[in-house]
N, C-alpha and C positions, 0 to 999 in steps of 0.2 A: 580678827587678824588686823594688825596695824597697818598703816598707810605706808606704801613704800617710800624709801628715802630718796632725796634728789638735790641735785644742786652741786655747787663748787666743792663743799665739805665733805662730800662722799667719795671715798676712794675705791671702796667695794662694799658689796652688800654681803652679810653672812647668812648662810642659809645652812642650818645643821645638818639638813638632809642631803646636801650637796658637797660641804666642806669638812675635810678632817678637822678636829679640834679636841682640846682637853675638857674634859668634864671636871668643874671645881666644886667640891662640896662647899657647903655654907661655912663650915669650920675651918677649912682652907682658905676661903676668901676672908675670913676674919683674921686669920694669922697673917695673911698676905698684907692686909690693910694696917694692922698693927706693926709689922716689919717695915713697911714703906712709911709709916708715922715716926718710927724711931730713927730711920735714917734722916727723914726730913728735920727732926729735932736735933740731931747731931750736926747737920747742915747749918742751922740757925745758930747753934752754939759756937760753930767755928767761924762763921762769917762775922767779922768784927768791923765797925766802920772805921775808917782811917784815923789815927791819932786817939784811939780809945783804948783802954786797958781791957784785956780779955782773959779768959781762963788760960792757964798756961797747959797747952795742949802739945804733946809731942808724937811723933809717929809709933814711938813704942807703946804709948797709952792708947791710941786709937787703933792700932792693927788688930788687936785682938777682938776689938768690938765688930769691926767690919768682917773679920774671919768667921766669927760667930753667926752675923747677919747672913753671910754667904753660906754658911752649912746649914741654918734654918730654911732659908729660901729654896736650897737644893733639896732638902728633905720634904718640903711641901709639894715641889715640883715632881719628885720621884713617886710621891703618892696619887698624883693625877693620872686619871685613866684616859688612854686616847680613845676618843669617840670616831669611828669610821663612818663616812656618808652611807645613809640607808640602812645602817645597822642599829637597832634599838636594844636596849636590855629588855629581857624578858622579866615579868613581874614575879 
C-alpha cells in the first residue's frame, strides 16, 4: 500500500472502497488523452502572438471540430461504468 498523501496540495483522498466513481477502461483513457491533445493543438494553432500572421480561422470552420470533440467525449463518458463504494465486479 502506498503512503498516505499529506500537505497543502491534498484537497481530498480518493478511496475507491468509500467513494462513488467512474471506472475508465484503458481504451477510454487513451481516447480521452487523444481528445485532449487535439483540443490543445487547436488552442496552440489559434493562439497567435500579436502582430503575427496566423491561419485564417473563422467560427464556421472551428464549430464543427468542437462539436465533434464534444460528441466524442460524451460517447466516452456514456461508456464509463459507475462504481459504487464497497461494490466490486465479480470475476
